[in-house]
N, CA, C and O atoms as CSV, one atom per row, in Angstrom:
chain,resi,resn,atom,element,x,y,z
A,1,MET,N,N,0.819,-1.202,-0.029
A,1,MET,CA,C,-0.009,-0.039,0.088
A,1,MET,C,C,0.885,1.302,-0.030
A,1,MET,O,O,1.830,1.484,0.738
A,2,GLU,N,N,0.568,2.142,-0.937
A,2,GLU,CA,C,1.344,3.405,-0.987
A,2,GLU,C,C,0.822,4.462,-0.028
A,2,GLU,O,O,-0.382,4.664,0.132
A,3,HIS,N,N,1.758,5.109,0.587
A,3,HIS,CA,C,1.392,6.110,1.587
A,3,HIS,C,C,1.914,7.443,1.074
A,3,HIS,O,O,3.025,7.511,0.548
A,4,ASN,N,N,1.078,8.568,1.229
A,4,ASN,CA,C,1.496,9.888,1.002
A,4,ASN,C,C,1.020,10.799,2.144
A,4,ASN,O,O,0.417,10.320,3.105
A,5,GLU,N,N,1.281,12.079,2.045
A,5,GLU,CA,C,0.783,12.970,3.160
A,5,GLU,C,C,-0.604,13.000,3.353
A,5,GLU,O,O,-1.022,13.450,4.420
A,6,GLU,N,N,-1.428,12.578,2.460
A,6,GLU,CA,C,-2.868,12.634,2.607
A,6,GLU,C,C,-3.481,11.264,3.042
A,6,GLU,O,O,-4.704,11.151,3.119
A,7,THR,N,N,-2.644,10.219,3.329
A,7,THR,CA,C,-3.144,8.906,3.698
A,7,THR,C,C,-3.395,8.980,5.198
A,7,THR,O,O,-2.495,9.319,5.965
A,8,PRO,N,N,-4.627,8.661,5.618
A,8,PRO,CA,C,-4.925,8.685,7.021
A,8,PRO,C,C,-4.365,7.388,7.751
A,8,PRO,O,O,-4.895,6.288,7.599
A,9,VAL,N,N,-3.312,7.591,8.512
A,9,VAL,CA,C,-2.737,6.487,9.149
A,9,VAL,C,C,-2.525,6.584,10.654
A,9,VAL,O,O,-2.271,5.569,11.303
A,10,TYR,N,N,-2.624,7.791,11.224
A,10,TYR,CA,C,-2.368,8.071,12.549
A,10,TYR,C,C,-3.630,8.054,13.469
A,10,TYR,O,O,-4.624,8.717,13.171
A,11,ALA,N,N,-3.573,7.337,14.513
A,11,ALA,CA,C,-4.690,7.333,15.504
A,11,ALA,C,C,-4.553,8.649,16.250
A,11,ALA,O,O,-3.538,9.338,16.149
A,12,ILE,N,N,-5.613,8.987,17.012
A,12,ILE,CA,C,-5.604,10.275,17.643
A,12,ILE,C,C,-4.531,10.417,18.718
A,12,ILE,O,O,-4.045,11.521,18.966
A,13,SER,N,N,-4.153,9.296,19.366
A,13,SER,CA,C,-3.013,9.407,20.336
A,13,SER,C,C,-1.664,9.727,19.616
A,13,SER,O,O,-0.829,10.436,20.177
A,14,VAL,N,N,-1.461,9.224,18.424
A,14,VAL,CA,C,-0.225,9.398,17.688
A,14,VAL,C,C,-0.258,10.912,17.129
A,14,VAL,O,O,0.714,11.652,17.275
A,15,ALA,N,N,-1.351,11.293,16.528
A,15,ALA,CA,C,-1.601,12.643,15.958
A,15,ALA,C,C,-1.391,13.603,17.193
A,15,ALA,O,O,-0.746,14.637,17.020
A,16,SER,N,N,-1.842,13.339,18.265
A,16,SER,CA,C,-1.720,14.234,19.470
A,16,SER,C,C,-0.237,14.462,19.815
A,16,SER,O,O,0.201,15.575,20.106
A,17,GLN,N,N,0.519,13.332,19.766
A,17,GLN,CA,C,1.894,13.474,20.055
A,17,GLN,C,C,2.638,14.231,18.938
A,17,GLN,O,O,3.499,15.069,19.202
A,18,LEU,N,N,2.295,13.923,17.737
A,18,LEU,CA,C,2.993,14.539,16.629
A,18,LEU,C,C,2.690,16.104,16.573
A,18,LEU,O,O,3.554,16.895,16.195
A,19,SER,N,N,1.519,16.475,16.937
A,19,SER,CA,C,1.074,17.920,16.851
A,19,SER,C,C,1.427,18.593,18.189
A,19,SER,O,O,1.477,19.820,18.279
A,20,GLU,N,N,1.665,17.794,19.199
A,20,GLU,CA,C,1.903,18.372,20.602
A,20,GLU,C,C,0.649,19.107,21.118
A,20,GLU,O,O,0.713,20.174,21.729
A,21,LEU,N,N,-0.489,18.462,20.830
A,21,LEU,CA,C,-1.832,18.943,21.306
A,21,LEU,C,C,-2.449,17.846,22.084
A,21,LEU,O,O,-2.143,16.681,21.829
A,22,HIS,N,N,-3.351,18.157,23.073
A,22,HIS,CA,C,-3.993,17.229,23.824
A,22,HIS,C,C,-5.090,16.465,22.838
A,22,HIS,O,O,-5.598,17.107,21.919
A,23,PRO,N,N,-5.393,15.259,23.029
A,23,PRO,CA,C,-6.367,14.573,22.287
A,23,PRO,C,C,-7.765,15.276,22.328
A,23,PRO,O,O,-8.517,15.242,21.354
A,24,GLN,N,N,-8.062,15.874,23.423
A,24,GLN,CA,C,-9.398,16.542,23.548
A,24,GLN,C,C,-9.456,17.762,22.689
A,24,GLN,O,O,-10.508,18.124,22.163
A,25,THR,N,N,-8.255,18.433,22.539
A,25,THR,CA,C,-8.135,19.595,21.635
A,25,THR,C,C,-8.395,19.142,20.134
A,25,THR,O,O,-9.093,19.803,19.365
A,26,LEU,N,N,-7.810,18.035,19.814
A,26,LEU,CA,C,-8.070,17.482,18.392
A,26,LEU,C,C,-9.509,17.174,18.169
A,26,LEU,O,O,-10.018,17.335,17.059
A,27,ARG,N,N,-10.174,16.739,19.187
A,27,ARG,CA,C,-11.625,16.441,19.105
A,27,ARG,C,C,-12.426,17.653,18.849
A,27,ARG,O,O,-13.310,17.684,17.993
A,28,GLN,N,N,-12.082,18.736,19.664
A,28,GLN,CA,C,-12.689,19.976,19.612
A,28,GLN,C,C,-12.381,20.573,18.166
A,28,GLN,O,O,-13.321,21.085,17.557
A,29,TYR,N,N,-11.191,20.539,17.620
A,29,TYR,CA,C,-10.891,21.138,16.303
A,29,TYR,C,C,-11.648,20.272,15.255
A,29,TYR,O,O,-11.996,20.836,14.218
A,30,ASP,N,N,-11.926,18.997,15.421
A,30,ASP,CA,C,-12.654,18.315,14.533
A,30,ASP,C,C,-14.183,18.770,14.539
A,30,ASP,O,O,-14.807,18.989,13.501
A,31,ARG,N,N,-14.719,18.889,15.821
A,31,ARG,CA,C,-16.107,19.408,15.922
A,31,ARG,C,C,-16.263,20.781,15.209
A,31,ARG,O,O,-17.287,21.062,14.587
A,32,LEU,N,N,-15.243,21.593,15.321
A,32,LEU,CA,C,-15.336,22.977,14.755
A,32,LEU,C,C,-15.056,22.941,13.249
A,32,LEU,O,O,-15.313,23.946,12.585
A,33,GLY,N,N,-14.562,21.883,12.684
A,33,GLY,CA,C,-14.258,21.751,11.294
A,33,GLY,C,C,-12.942,22.244,10.886
A,33,GLY,O,O,-12.674,22.389,9.693
A,34,LEU,N,N,-12.064,22.523,11.871
A,34,LEU,CA,C,-10.717,23.086,11.592
A,34,LEU,C,C,-9.837,22.019,11.006
A,34,LEU,O,O,-8.903,22.347,10.273
A,35,VAL,N,N,-10.085,20.750,11.291
A,35,VAL,CA,C,-9.372,19.619,10.743
A,35,VAL,C,C,-10.449,18.541,10.593
A,35,VAL,O,O,-11.334,18.438,11.443
A,36,SER,N,N,-10.386,17.702,9.482
A,36,SER,CA,C,-11.414,16.665,9.316
A,36,SER,C,C,-10.713,15.337,9.064
A,36,SER,O,O,-10.448,14.953,7.925
A,37,PRO,N,N,-10.422,14.646,10.166
A,37,PRO,CA,C,-9.753,13.356,9.973
A,37,PRO,C,C,-10.765,12.357,9.461
A,37,PRO,O,O,-11.973,12.487,9.660
A,38,GLN,N,N,-10.206,11.321,8.773
A,38,GLN,CA,C,-11.078,10.173,8.259
A,38,GLN,C,C,-11.526,9.364,9.476
A,38,GLN,O,O,-10.931,9.395,10.554
A,39,ARG,N,N,-12.605,8.646,9.229
A,39,ARG,CA,C,-13.181,7.765,10.276
A,39,ARG,C,C,-12.894,6.342,9.868
A,39,ARG,O,O,-13.130,5.989,8.712
A,40,ALA,N,N,-12.378,5.477,10.791
A,40,ALA,CA,C,-12.175,4.128,10.570
A,40,ALA,C,C,-13.255,3.379,11.338
A,40,ALA,O,O,-13.440,3.674,12.519
A,41,ASN,N,N,-13.969,2.443,10.761
A,41,ASN,CA,C,-15.081,1.770,11.417
A,41,ASN,C,C,-16.151,2.757,11.767
A,41,ASN,O,O,-16.944,2.446,12.656
A,42,GLY,N,N,-16.254,3.863,11.188
A,42,GLY,CA,C,-17.257,4.848,11.523
A,42,GLY,C,C,-17.038,5.634,12.787
A,42,GLY,O,O,-17.797,6.566,13.050
A,43,ARG,N,N,-16.032,5.308,13.594
A,43,ARG,CA,C,-15.918,5.929,14.877
A,43,ARG,C,C,-14.450,6.436,15.031
A,43,ARG,O,O,-14.297,7.641,15.230
A,44,ASN,N,N,-13.437,5.682,14.961
A,44,ASN,CA,C,-12.045,6.044,15.258
A,44,ASN,C,C,-11.604,7.049,14.154
A,44,ASN,O,O,-11.768,6.883,12.945
A,45,ARG,N,N,-11.028,8.099,14.749
A,45,ARG,CA,C,-10.440,9.115,13.843
A,45,ARG,C,C,-9.017,8.665,13.415
A,45,ARG,O,O,-8.189,8.226,14.213
A,46,LEU,N,N,-8.810,8.812,12.088
A,46,LEU,CA,C,-7.379,8.602,11.620
A,46,LEU,C,C,-6.948,9.861,10.862
A,46,LEU,O,O,-7.636,10.399,9.994
A,47,TYR,N,N,-5.759,10.275,11.268
A,47,TYR,CA,C,-5.204,11.530,10.829
A,47,TYR,C,C,-4.061,11.242,9.746
A,47,TYR,O,O,-3.340,10.247,9.813
A,48,SER,N,N,-3.971,12.158,8.795
A,48,SER,CA,C,-2.969,12.063,7.780
A,48,SER,C,C,-1.781,13.071,8.233
A,48,SER,O,O,-1.935,13.854,9.170
A,49,MET,N,N,-0.701,12.989,7.554
A,49,MET,CA,C,0.440,13.880,7.912
A,49,MET,C,C,-0.035,15.316,7.598
A,49,MET,O,O,0.316,16.251,8.319
A,50,ARG,N,N,-0.844,15.497,6.506
A,50,ARG,CA,C,-1.353,16.796,6.103
A,50,ARG,C,C,-2.230,17.345,7.274
A,50,ARG,O,O,-2.217,18.547,7.542
A,51,ASP,N,N,-3.013,16.427,7.987
A,51,ASP,CA,C,-3.812,16.871,9.148
A,51,ASP,C,C,-2.926,17.259,10.371
A,51,ASP,O,O,-3.239,18.190,11.113
A,52,VAL,N,N,-1.878,16.554,10.536
A,52,VAL,CA,C,-0.906,16.839,11.637
A,52,VAL,C,C,-0.247,18.244,11.353
A,52,VAL,O,O,-0.103,19.063,12.261
A,53,LEU,N,N,0.144,18.486,10.067
A,53,LEU,CA,C,0.704,19.768,9.720
A,53,LEU,C,C,-0.342,20.866,9.901
A,53,LEU,O,O,0.036,21.954,10.335
A,54,ARG,N,N,-1.509,20.685,9.629
A,54,ARG,CA,C,-2.570,21.731,9.846
A,54,ARG,C,C,-2.770,21.890,11.286
A,54,ARG,O,O,-2.929,23.026,11.734
A,55,LEU,N,N,-2.777,20.814,12.101
A,55,LEU,CA,C,-2.912,21.000,13.524
A,55,LEU,C,C,-1.736,21.803,14.179
A,55,LEU,O,O,-1.958,22.557,15.126
A,56,ARG,N,N,-0.486,21.628,13.659
A,56,ARG,CA,C,0.621,22.434,14.068
A,56,ARG,C,C,0.432,23.979,13.612
A,56,ARG,O,O,0.837,24.922,14.291
A,57,GLU,N,N,-0.124,24.088,12.583
A,57,GLU,CA,C,-0.429,25.521,12.065
A,57,GLU,C,C,-1.488,26.178,12.949
A,57,GLU,O,O,-1.386,27.350,13.312
A,58,ILE,N,N,-2.479,25.404,13.274
A,58,ILE,CA,C,-3.457,25.918,14.183
A,58,ILE,C,C,-2.919,26.221,15.518
A,58,ILE,O,O,-3.292,27.226,16.123
A,59,ALA,N,N,-1.999,25.339,16.041
A,59,ALA,CA,C,-1.359,25.658,17.379
A,59,ALA,C,C,-0.535,26.904,17.264
A,59,ALA,O,O,-0.521,27.726,18.181
A,60,GLU,N,N,0.207,27.076,16.075
A,60,GLU,CA,C,1.068,28.288,16.081
A,60,GLU,C,C,0.181,29.532,16.009
A,60,GLU,O,O,0.543,30.534,16.626
A,61,LEU,N,N,-0.930,29.544,15.317
A,61,LEU,CA,C,-1.833,30.756,15.217
A,61,LEU,C,C,-2.410,30.944,16.548
A,61,LEU,O,O,-2.544,32.095,16.964
A,62,SER,N,N,-2.787,29.890,17.306
A,62,SER,CA,C,-3.377,30.120,18.579
A,62,SER,C,C,-2.315,30.720,19.576
A,62,SER,O,O,-2.586,31.645,20.342
A,63,ALA,N,N,-1.122,30.133,19.500
A,63,ALA,CA,C,-0.080,30.689,20.334
A,63,ALA,C,C,0.231,32.202,20.118
A,63,ALA,O,O,0.704,32.896,21.018
A,64,GLU,N,N,-0.055,32.660,18.905
A,64,GLU,CA,C,0.225,34.006,18.476
A,64,GLU,C,C,-0.978,34.917,18.916
A,64,GLU,O,O,-0.950,36.139,18.774
A,65,GLY,N,N,-1.988,34.264,19.435
A,65,GLY,CA,C,-3.136,35.065,19.976
A,65,GLY,C,C,-4.388,35.210,19.099
A,65,GLY,O,O,-5.297,36.009,19.327
A,66,VAL,N,N,-4.333,34.310,18.024
A,66,VAL,CA,C,-5.476,34.280,17.059
A,66,VAL,C,C,-6.563,33.399,17.778
A,66,VAL,O,O,-6.276,32.331,18.320
A,67,ASN,N,N,-7.776,33.901,17.745
A,67,ASN,CA,C,-8.813,33.082,18.395
A,67,ASN,C,C,-9.345,32.110,17.324
A,67,ASN,O,O,-8.976,32.239,16.157
A,68,LEU,N,N,-10.205,31.139,17.692
A,68,LEU,CA,C,-10.652,30.099,16.851
A,68,LEU,C,C,-11.414,30.569,15.602
A,68,LEU,O,O,-11.277,30.005,14.517
A,69,ALA,N,N,-12.221,31.624,15.796
A,69,ALA,CA,C,-12.974,32.235,14.572
A,69,ALA,C,C,-11.888,32.801,13.675
A,69,ALA,O,O,-11.998,32.652,12.458
A,70,GLY,N,N,-10.881,33.418,14.174
A,70,GLY,CA,C,-9.772,34.004,13.254
A,70,GLY,C,C,-9.076,32.818,12.574
A,70,GLY,O,O,-8.857,32.852,11.363
A,71,ILE,N,N,-8.726,31.779,13.327
A,71,ILE,CA,C,-8.148,30.650,12.676
A,71,ILE,C,C,-8.865,30.039,11.558
A,71,ILE,O,O,-8.322,29.697,10.508
A,72,GLN,N,N,-10.306,29.896,11.871
A,72,GLN,CA,C,-11.018,29.383,10.809
A,72,GLN,C,C,-10.996,30.316,9.543
A,72,GLN,O,O,-10.978,29.834,8.410
A,73,ARG,N,N,-10.997,31.524,9.752
A,73,ARG,CA,C,-10.967,32.511,8.562
A,73,ARG,C,C,-9.614,32.368,7.852
A,73,ARG,O,O,-9.560,32.302,6.624
A,74,VAL,N,N,-8.556,32.320,8.606
A,74,VAL,CA,C,-7.173,32.210,8.012
A,74,VAL,C,C,-7.139,30.862,7.189
A,74,VAL,O,O,-6.585,30.867,6.089
A,75,LEU,N,N,-7.687,29.760,7.663
A,75,LEU,CA,C,-7.636,28.537,6.900
A,75,LEU,C,C,-8.487,28.529,5.692
A,75,LEU,O,O,-8.147,27.925,4.675
A,76,GLN,N,N,-9.651,29.230,5.797
A,76,GLN,CA,C,-10.529,29.408,4.686
A,76,GLN,C,C,-9.876,30.176,3.465
A,76,GLN,O,O,-9.973,29.823,2.290
A,77,LEU,N,N,-9.174,31.317,3.949
A,77,LEU,CA,C,-8.399,32.109,2.990
A,77,LEU,C,C,-7.280,31.385,2.329
A,77,LEU,O,O,-7.038,31.559,1.135
A,78,GLU,N,N,-6.591,30.575,3.081
A,78,GLU,CA,C,-5.511,29.767,2.467
A,78,GLU,C,C,-6.046,28.769,1.497
A,78,GLU,O,O,-5.490,28.583,0.414
A,79,ALA,N,N,-7.133,28.115,1.874
A,79,ALA,CA,C,-7.801,27.168,0.954
A,79,ALA,C,C,-8.237,27.837,-0.271
A,79,ALA,O,O,-8.090,27.251,-1.344
A,80,GLU,N,N,-8.786,29.068,-0.220
A,80,GLU,CA,C,-9.222,29.865,-1.395
A,80,GLU,C,C,-8.043,30.233,-2.261
A,80,GLU,O,O,-8.093,30.111,-3.485
A,81,ARG,N,N,-6.942,30.700,-1.596
A,81,ARG,CA,C,-5.793,30.952,-2.306
A,81,ARG,C,C,-5.176,29.774,-3.137
A,81,ARG,O,O,-4.767,29.898,-4.292
A,82,ASP,N,N,-5.160,28.650,-2.426
A,82,ASP,CA,C,-4.616,27.373,-3.063
A,82,ASP,C,C,-5.590,27.000,-4.359
A,82,ASP,O,O,-5.128,26.559,-5.412
A,83,ARG,N,N,-6.903,27.224,-4.147
A,83,ARG,CA,C,-7.829,26.919,-5.196
A,83,ARG,C,C,-7.608,27.852,-6.398
A,83,ARG,O,O,-7.641,27.428,-7.553
A,84,LEU,N,N,-7.386,29.121,-6.088
A,84,LEU,CA,C,-7.163,30.093,-7.170
A,84,LEU,C,C,-5.869,29.885,-7.901
A,84,LEU,O,O,-5.777,30.099,-9.110
A,85,GLN,N,N,-4.853,29.460,-7.148
A,85,GLN,CA,C,-3.552,29.165,-7.692
A,85,GLN,C,C,-3.574,28.012,-8.602
A,85,GLN,O,O,-2.845,27.989,-9.594
A,86,GLY,N,N,-4.466,26.951,-8.279
A,86,GLY,CA,C,-4.644,25.852,-9.043
A,86,GLY,C,C,-5.313,26.193,-10.324
A,86,GLY,O,O,-4.933,25.681,-11.377
A,87,GLU,N,N,-6.254,27.003,-10.277
A,87,GLU,CA,C,-7.025,27.494,-11.488
A,87,GLU,C,C,-6.095,28.321,-12.383
A,87,GLU,O,O,-6.147,28.148,-13.600
A,88,LEU,N,N,-5.270,29.189,-11.863
A,88,LEU,CA,C,-4.333,29.951,-12.564
A,88,LEU,C,C,-3.328,29.081,-13.330
A,88,LEU,O,O,-3.011,29.338,-14.492
A,89,SER,N,N,-2.841,28.050,-12.642
A,89,SER,CA,C,-1.895,27.176,-13.157
A,89,SER,C,C,-2.504,26.429,-14.358
A,89,SER,O,O,-1.871,26.271,-15.402
A,90,GLN,N,N,-3.727,25.986,-14.175
A,90,GLN,CA,C,-4.498,25.282,-15.245
A,90,GLN,C,C,-4.729,26.194,-16.473
A,90,GLN,O,O,-4.550,25.740,-17.603
A,91,LEU,N,N,-5.101,27.398,-16.284
A,91,LEU,CA,C,-5.253,28.375,-17.388
A,91,LEU,C,C,-3.951,28.591,-18.079
A,91,LEU,O,O,-3.943,28.665,-19.308
A,92,ARG,N,N,-2.774,28.706,-17.347
A,92,ARG,CA,C,-1.501,28.915,-18.056
A,92,ARG,C,C,-1.158,27.582,-18.883
A,92,ARG,O,O,-0.534,27.662,-19.941
A,93,GLU,N,N,-1.539,26.492,-18.419
A,93,GLU,CA,C,-1.256,25.259,-19.208
A,93,GLU,C,C,-2.096,25.097,-20.417
A,93,GLU,O,O,-1.690,24.586,-21.461
A,94,ASP,N,N,-3.312,25.570,-20.217
A,94,ASP,CA,C,-4.297,25.430,-21.399
A,94,ASP,C,C,-4.204,26.525,-22.442
A,94,ASP,O,O,-4.701,26.352,-23.554
A,95,ARG,N,N,-3.613,27.593,-22.131
A,95,ARG,CA,C,-3.496,28.784,-23.061
A,95,ARG,C,C,-2.447,28.488,-24.082
A,95,ARG,O,O,-1.327,28.093,-23.757
A,96,PRO,N,N,-2.829,28.691,-25.368
A,96,PRO,CA,C,-1.857,28.486,-26.433
A,96,PRO,C,C,-0.683,29.456,-26.313
A,96,PRO,O,O,-0.816,30.525,-25.718
A,97,SER,N,N,0.396,29.106,-26.845
A,97,SER,CA,C,1.613,29.962,-26.795
A,97,SER,C,C,1.372,31.207,-27.662
A,97,SER,O,O,0.753,31.135,-28.723
A,98,THR,N,N,1.872,32.333,-27.184
A,98,THR,CA,C,1.870,33.581,-27.922
A,98,THR,C,C,3.227,33.964,-28.377
A,98,THR,O,O,3.458,35.105,-28.776
A,99,ALA,N,N,4.144,33.019,-28.327
A,99,ALA,CA,C,5.476,33.381,-28.762
A,99,ALA,C,C,5.487,33.638,-30.226
A,99,ALA,O,O,4.781,32.976,-30.988
A,100,LEU,N,N,6.312,34.630,-30.652
A,100,LEU,CA,C,6.544,34.997,-32.013
A,100,LEU,C,C,7.804,34.543,-32.504
A,100,LEU,O,O,8.878,34.833,-31.976
A,101,VAL,N,N,7.646,33.715,-33.677
A,101,VAL,CA,C,8.874,33.123,-34.255
A,101,VAL,C,C,8.998,33.787,-35.638
A,101,VAL,O,O,8.074,33.799,-36.451
A,102,LEU,N,N,10.174,34.322,-35.840
A,102,LEU,CA,C,10.424,34.897,-37.062
A,102,LEU,C,C,11.257,34.056,-37.965
A,102,LEU,O,O,12.261,33.502,-37.517
A,103,TRP,N,N,10.899,33.926,-39.216
A,103,TRP,CA,C,11.616,33.069,-40.118
A,103,TRP,C,C,11.641,33.856,-41.478
A,103,TRP,O,O,10.650,34.405,-41.959
A,104,ASN,N,N,12.854,33.843,-42.021
A,104,ASN,CA,C,13.019,34.470,-43.371
A,104,ASN,C,C,13.614,33.329,-44.267
A,104,ASN,O,O,14.762,32.901,-44.148
A,105,PRO,N,N,12.671,32.880,-45.200
A,105,PRO,CA,C,13.134,31.781,-46.061
A,105,PRO,C,C,14.283,32.242,-47.049
A,105,PRO,O,O,15.012,31.371,-47.523
A,106,ARG,N,N,14.448,33.380,-47.333
A,106,ARG,CA,C,15.475,33.882,-48.199
A,106,ARG,C,C,16.933,34.012,-47.566
A,106,ARG,O,O,17.939,34.159,-48.260
A,107,ARG,N,N,16.940,33.944,-46.202
A,107,ARG,CA,C,18.201,34.048,-45.587
A,107,ARG,C,C,18.738,32.693,-45.452
A,107,ARG,O,O,18.058,31.760,-45.025
A,108,ARG,N,N,19.989,32.585,-45.826
A,108,ARG,CA,C,20.714,31.235,-45.752
A,108,ARG,C,C,21.552,31.215,-44.554
A,108,ARG,O,O,22.191,32.188,-44.154
A,109,ARG,N,N,21.519,29.973,-43.955
A,109,ARG,CA,C,22.471,29.773,-42.866
A,109,ARG,C,C,23.811,29.537,-43.247
A,109,ARG,O,O,24.111,28.865,-44.234
A,110,ARG,N,N,24.676,30.109,-42.440
A,110,ARG,CA,C,26.128,29.883,-42.754
A,110,ARG,C,C,26.583,28.655,-41.972
A,110,ARG,O,O,26.193,28.400,-40.833
A,111,ALA,N,N,27.411,27.941,-42.651
A,111,ALA,CA,C,27.887,26.722,-42.034
A,111,ALA,C,C,29.092,26.828,-41.208
A,111,ALA,O,O,29.551,25.829,-40.654
């Protein structure tokens, strides 16, 4: 099985240790929608490395004095920025080249 940063593999106890947050804090952030771990067997939360990194970001913002409503807004704006950057990248890939190539058939190349 291939794992990447989005693969949910960490139980709440491990995610708690990796993020240096109390498990109850992780549950609260889940209820608020700040992080959305996958559910194993419909109950047990499984966190990905991306979730852990997001938890660390939330902890940093909180330590800087940002309240939970502010943290939600920051995360929403980051998600919107990422979405728009993806759209812009796609537009750049889809757009035909506007490069101008000059060619003069009468001019001979020197060897």
